[in-house]
N, C-alpha and C positions, 0 to 999 in steps of 0.2 A: 552822385559824386560831386562834391563841392570843390571849387578852385579858389585858393586864397591868393589874393594879389597883395604883394608887399612893395612898399615904396619907402625910400629914405632920402630925405633932403639934406644934402651936405655940399659945401663949397668944393669938397674934394671928391670927385667922382669915383676914383679908385677905392678910397676909404669907404664910401657908401656901398660900393659893390662888395667889398670884402666883408662888411658888416652883415649885408644880406646873406651872403654865402655862409658865413659862420653861423648865423641864426638858423638857416635851413638845415645845416649839418647837425647842429645841436638838437633840433626838432626831430630829425630823422633818427638820431641816436636814441632819443627818448622813446620814439615810436617802436623802434626795433627792440629796445630793452623791455618795453611793455608787452610786446608780442611774445618775446622769449619767456617772460614770466608767466604769461597766460598759458603758453605751450607747456612749460615746465609744470605748472599747477595742474593742467589737464592730464598730462602724462602721469603725474603722481596720483591723481584721483583715480585714473584708470587702473594703475598698478595696485593701488589700495583696494579698489573694488574687486579686481580679479583675485586678490588674496582672500578677500572676504567670501567671494563666490566659491573659490576652491575649498575654503574652510567649511562653508555651509554644505557643499557637496560631500565633503568628507564626513560631516555630521550626519548627512542623510544616509550615506552608505552604512555608517556605524549604527544609526538608528534602525535601519532596515534589518541589519544583522542581529541587533539586539532584540528587535521585535520578533524576528523569526525564532531566535533562541528562546525568548520568554514564552512565546506562544506555540513553540514546537512546530514551526512551519519550515520543513526542509524543501529542497529543490523539487519542483513539480514533476520533473521526469522521474526522480527517485521515488516520489510518492506513487506515481502511476505504476512504476515497476513493482513496487511493494504490493499494491492492490492486485495486479495481474498475477503475481506469485501466489497471493492468497487465493485467487480464483482457481489457479491450477492445483493448489494443494487441496482445496475443497472438492474439486473434480476427482482427484485421486481418492479422497476419502469416500466419495459417493460410489466410486467403482469398487472399492474394498467392501463397503457395506452391502452393495448389491450382490457381491460374491457370497457374503455371509447369508444374505437373504435366500439366495438360490439353494445353498446347502440346507438351510433351516426348512425351507418348503419341501425339498427333496426328502429329507429324513422324516418330516411329518407325514408326507404322502406314503412313504414306505411303511411307517408304523401303522397307519390307518388301514393298510391293505391286509386283509385276513390271510392272503396267500403267503405273506412274508413272516408269519408268526414264528416260524422255526429258523429264521435267518439272523445272522449277526448284523449289527449296525456298523457303519464306517467310523473308525476311531480317528481322532485328530482331524476332524472334518473341517476345521477352520471356522467354526461358528463364532469364535471370539467370546464364548461364555463358558467359564470354567465349571460352573454348576452343571450345565447340560452335558459337558464333556465327561464329567465325573459320573453322571447318571448313565450315560452311554457305556462307559467302561464297566460299571457295575452290572448293567443289563447284559453285556456280552459275557462277562464272567458267569453270571447266572445261567445264561443260555448254554454255555459250554458244559456246565454241570448237569443241566437238565438233559441235554442230548447224550451225554456220557451215561447217565443213569438209564435213559430210555433204550440205549443200544445194548445194555447189559441186562435189561429186564423187559418191561413192557410199558405201553402208554398208560396203563391202568395202575401202575405202581404208585402207592401213596406218596412216595418221595417225588416222583415225576409230577404227579398231580399238584403237589405242594409247590413245586418249582413253576408249574404252569400258572398257578394263581399268583405267585410272586411276580412272574414275568408280565402278566396282564396288568397288575397294579403298577409295575415299573413303566410299562408302555404308556399308560394313562398319565403318569407323572411326567414323563418326558414330553408327551404331546402338550400338556399344560405349560411346561417350562418353555417349550419351543414357541407356543402361541404368544407367550409374554415376550420372548425374544424377538419374534417377528414384529410385534407392535412397537417394541423399542427401536428396532432397526429402521422401521418405516419412519418413525419420528426423527431419527438421526438423519436419514436420507433427506427428508424435507428440510431440516435445519441446514444441512450442508449445501443443498441446492439453493436455498435462499441466500446463504453466505456467498456461494459461488456467483450467483446473479448480481448481488449487491457489489461485491468486489470487482467483478468484470465491468459493471456499469460505472463505478467510480474511477476505475483505472482508465477506461476509455474516455471519460469526460475530461480527465486531466492530461491526456496525451496531447503533445504539441504536434500539429500537422507538419509534414516534412517541409512544406514551402515556407513555414514560419520559423523552422528550427535554425 
């Protein structure tokens, strides 16, 4: 800090003192005015900068929203829930397919057993295959005709023998169709299990921990 010494030589001491005081007062006024101008300019700069920052932040939020919209990026929690829903749906599909597999294998085993040649097959079994269901319905109709003929004649009746031959061919056709159905169902089960695992993995990886929510 520097100290300024002022002196004034005048034959009138009071006039010299008044001159010095007036000079100091004018200097102080200029100093205060300069300081105020600096403060005003600084305040204006800060306000302007804040306005720019707010505008930039607004652009950032707008840009993020636009980016999400353009690139189809929704809320992570929503995406996670969607994946988990897909996983549950895939699990339900696997359960339904396994039920169909159980019925397909049951009917195949039933048909392959020689002891069941005179028995009817379960209708509307839930196989999910209209072709096989139609074959089963036709088989049951033929079996009813055959048993009716046999009960009114004998096992050696040519009409009964003809029905037996038709039933044998029908059984083989149904077994072949069911084998194809089992292969198709197994492929679907594998596909849905893969989808279930993938969706569950993606959903879990996007989940926000409770401590961070």
